[in-house]
C-alpha positions as CSV (number, residue, x, y, z in Angstrom):
1,M,93.4,100.2,95.8
2,S,94.6,103.2,97.2
3,R,93.7,107.0,95.8
4,A,97.1,107.3,93.9
5,A,97.0,103.7,92.0
6,S,93.8,104.4,91.6
7,A,94.7,107.6,89.7
8,L,97.1,105.8,87.7
9,F,95.1,103.4,86.4
10,F,92.3,105.6,85.3
11,G,95.0,107.9,83.9
12,L,96.7,104.9,82.0
13,V,92.9,104.4,80.7
14,N,92.1,107.9,79.4
15,L,95.5,107.7,77.6
16,F,93.9,105.7,74.5
17,H,91.6,108.2,73.5
18,P,92.6,109.5,70.4
19,R,92.4,113.4,71.2
20,I,94.3,112.2,74.6
21,L,96.9,110.3,72.4
22,W,97.6,113.3,70.8
23,L,98.5,115.2,73.9
24,M,101.0,112.6,74.7
25,I,102.7,112.8,71.4
26,W,103.4,116.6,70.4
27,P,104.6,118.1,73.8
28,M,107.4,115.7,74.3
29,L,108.3,116.0,70.4
30,V,108.3,120.1,70.6
31,A,110.7,119.5,74.1
32,L,112.8,117.1,72.4
33,F,113.7,118.9,69.3
34,G,114.1,122.1,70.9
35,W,116.8,120.7,73.6
36,G,118.1,118.1,70.9
37,L,119.2,121.7,68.9
38,V,120.7,122.7,71.7
39,A,122.7,119.8,72.5
40,F,124.1,119.6,68.9
41,F,125.6,122.5,69.3
42,L,126.5,122.8,72.6
43,W,127.0,119.2,74.3
44,G,130.4,118.6,72.9
45,R,132.4,122.2,74.4
46,T,130.0,121.7,77.2
47,T,131.3,118.2,78.0
48,F,134.7,119.4,77.5
49,W,134.5,122.1,80.1
50,I,132.5,120.5,82.7
51,A,135.7,117.3,82.1
52,D,137.9,120.4,82.8
53,Q,136.6,121.7,85.8
54,L,136.3,118.4,87.1
55,R,140.0,117.6,86.7
56,Q,141.3,121.2,88.4
57,W,139.1,119.9,91.3
58,A,140.2,116.7,91.5
59,A,143.7,118.0,91.4
60,S,143.1,120.5,94.0
61,G,141.9,118.0,96.5
62,V,138.7,119.1,96.7
63,F,137.2,115.3,97.1
64,F,139.9,115.4,100.0
65,V,142.4,113.2,97.7
66,R,144.5,114.0,94.4
67,F,144.0,112.2,91.6
68,D,144.2,112.5,87.6
69,G,140.9,111.3,86.3
70,G,141.9,111.8,82.3
71,D,139.1,110.1,80.5
72,T,137.0,109.4,83.4
73,M,136.4,112.8,84.2
74,L,135.0,112.8,80.5
75,F,132.3,110.3,81.0
76,V,131.2,111.9,84.3
77,A,130.8,114.9,82.3
78,N,128.4,113.0,80.1
79,V,126.5,111.3,82.7
80,L,126.2,114.9,84.4
81,L,124.8,116.5,81.4
82,V,122.3,113.5,80.6
83,L,121.4,113.8,84.1
84,L,120.7,117.4,83.3
85,F,119.4,117.2,79.8
86,V,116.3,114.5,80.8
87,P,114.8,117.0,83.3
88,L,115.0,120.1,81.0
89,V,113.1,118.0,78.1
90,W,110.3,117.0,80.9
91,F,109.7,120.0,82.2
92,T,109.7,121.8,79.1
93,A,107.1,119.0,78.0
94,L,105.3,119.3,81.1
95,L,105.2,123.3,80.8
96,I,103.6,123.0,77.1
97,L,101.1,120.4,78.4
98,S,100.3,122.7,81.1
99,I,99.2,125.4,78.9
100,F,97.7,124.0,76.0
101,G,96.6,120.7,77.2
102,M,95.3,120.5,80.7
103,Q,91.9,122.1,80.3
104,V,91.3,119.2,77.8
105,M,92.2,116.7,79.9
106,V,90.1,118.2,82.9
107,D,87.1,118.6,81.0
108,H,87.8,114.8,79.3
109,V,88.3,113.2,82.9
110,A,85.3,115.3,84.6
111,Q,82.7,114.4,81.9
112,R,83.4,111.0,82.4
113,R,84.3,110.5,86.5
114,F,83.1,113.7,87.8
115,P,80.2,114.9,85.9
116,Q,78.1,116.5,89.2
117,L,81.0,118.2,90.5
118,A,80.4,122.1,90.6
119,R,83.1,123.9,88.4
120,R,83.7,126.8,91.3
121,Q,86.9,128.4,89.0
122,G,89.4,129.3,91.7
123,G,91.8,129.6,89.5
124,S,92.3,131.6,86.4
125,T,94.4,131.8,83.4
126,A,97.0,134.3,85.1
127,G,96.8,131.9,87.8
128,G,98.4,129.5,85.9
129,V,100.4,131.5,84.2
130,W,101.8,132.4,87.4
131,N,102.3,129.1,88.7
132,G,104.4,128.1,85.9
133,L,106.6,130.8,86.3
134,L,106.5,130.1,89.5
135,S,107.8,126.4,88.9
136,L,110.2,127.4,86.5
137,A,111.6,129.6,89.2
138,G,111.6,127.1,91.6
139,F,113.3,124.7,89.1
140,A,116.1,127.2,88.8
141,A,116.5,127.8,92.3
142,L,117.1,124.2,93.3
143,G,119.2,123.7,90.5
144,L,121.5,126.2,91.9
145,V,121.3,125.6,95.3
146,S,122.0,121.4,94.5
147,I,125.5,122.7,92.5
148,P,127.3,121.6,95.3
149,F,125.6,118.4,96.1
150,W,126.7,117.0,92.7
151,L,130.2,116.3,93.4
152,V,129.2,113.7,95.7
153,P,128.5,111.1,93.2
154,P,126.0,108.7,95.3
155,L,124.0,111.7,95.2
156,W,123.8,112.1,91.1
157,P,120.3,110.0,90.9
158,V,119.0,111.4,93.8
159,I,119.4,115.5,93.0
160,P,117.4,115.3,89.5
161,V,114.5,112.9,91.3
162,A,114.0,115.4,94.0
163,I,113.9,118.3,92.3
164,M,111.7,117.4,89.8
165,G,109.4,115.3,92.5
166,W,109.0,118.9,93.6
167,V,109.0,120.8,90.5
168,N,106.0,118.5,88.8
169,Q,103.8,118.2,91.6
170,R,103.7,122.1,91.7
171,L,103.5,122.6,87.8
172,L,100.4,119.9,87.6
173,R,98.3,120.5,90.7
174,Y,97.0,124.1,90.1
175,D,95.8,123.4,86.2
176,A,94.2,120.0,87.8
177,L,91.9,122.2,90.4
178,A,91.7,125.7,88.8
179,E,88.5,124.5,87.3
180,H,86.5,123.2,89.7
181,A,88.1,124.1,93.4
182,T,87.6,127.5,94.9
183,A,90.8,129.3,95.8
184,E,90.5,128.2,99.6
185,E,89.7,124.8,98.7
186,M,93.1,124.3,96.5
187,R,94.8,125.3,99.3
188,D,93.5,122.9,102.0
189,I,93.9,120.0,99.3
190,F,97.5,120.8,98.4
191,A,98.4,121.2,102.1
192,Q,96.3,117.5,103.1
193,E,97.8,115.6,99.8
194,R,101.2,117.6,99.9
195,K,103.3,113.5,100.8
196,T,101.5,111.9,97.9
197,L,101.7,114.7,95.7
198,Y,105.1,114.8,95.8
199,I,105.5,111.0,95.9
200,L,103.8,111.1,92.3
201,G,105.4,113.7,91.0
202,A,109.0,112.0,92.3
203,L,107.8,108.8,90.4
204,L,107.0,110.9,86.9
205,A,110.7,112.1,87.5
206,L,112.1,108.6,88.0
207,L,110.1,107.3,84.9
208,A,112.0,110.2,82.7
209,F,114.8,108.2,82.7
210,V,113.3,104.9,81.5
211,P,113.6,104.6,77.0
212,F,110.1,104.8,75.6
213,V,108.0,104.7,79.2
214,G,109.4,108.4,79.3
215,L,107.6,109.6,76.4
216,I,104.0,108.6,77.8
217,A,104.4,109.7,81.2
218,P,103.8,113.6,81.2
219,A,100.1,113.2,79.8
220,L,99.8,110.1,82.2
221,F,100.7,111.7,85.3
222,A,99.0,115.1,84.0
223,L,95.6,112.9,84.1
224,A,96.9,110.9,87.2
225,F,97.2,114.3,88.7
226,I,93.6,115.3,87.5
227,H,91.7,112.5,88.7
228,Y,93.3,112.4,92.0
229,L,92.5,115.9,93.1
230,L,89.2,115.7,91.4
231,A,88.5,112.8,94.0
232,A,89.9,114.5,96.4
233,L,87.8,117.3,96.1
234,S,84.7,115.7,95.9
235,A,85.6,113.3,98.7
236,V,86.2,117.3,100.8
237,R,82.6,118.6,99.6
238,G,81.5,115.2,101.0
239,A,79.0,114.3,97.6
240,P,78.8,115.7,94.1
241,V,76.9,118.9,94.1
242,E,75.2,121.3,91.4
243,G,77.8,120.7,88.7
244,V,78.1,122.6,85.2
245,V,79.5,120.3,82.8
246,I,81.2,122.1,79.9
247,E,79.8,120.7,76.7
248,G,81.0,120.3,73.0
249,R,85.1,120.2,74.4
250,I,85.0,116.4,73.6
251,G,82.6,114.0,73.0
252,P,82.4,110.9,74.7
253,G,84.5,107.8,73.6
């Protein structure tokens, strides 16, 4: 079993702890409620606006063929909004989870699987906030840069997964190691594990579109990132060293 598969397995096991179950539920509910309100008031008019723009582009020959899409453009506009809506909900849920839940999850994993791993505190609360802002800025920038590619239908499923793959790993990796690794260890591990972290982030983005499974994936993958990166840190150090375990955060169970 690879380290990534092992991390997902341990994350799935941890998911059934009562405290983690609550963290799995409430960030997604808040994100769904917030964006659901936005969709309730804006979905219809936004759909018609996008469909109108698509009809104009089609009529002008931007697709190299002039045609009148009619109701087809309304369908396409709804598909595009769904592809946009899901990542927005997920990013919001992950952002909430990273702010309010990652420390709890890190303590949960560390106490049970890495109790002797030293906490060298290379990250900080301010660093976590800055990382979240950078992730948000990257999400917006990549979304804007990708706009021309949304005109190519075969790329529609690929674009949100590619963008969210980067955003997911960027958002989760910092908080997973901030408590235990030094700043230098964090930089080295992020560089060494870049490919696997992106794959985990992209897999999380794919599961976002799977009904019901998507509801548990933010917490599952947050735990998986913690397991994977703490294991990588332990391997880099060669052996567990003088650990400082924070007591009283979560009881065993």
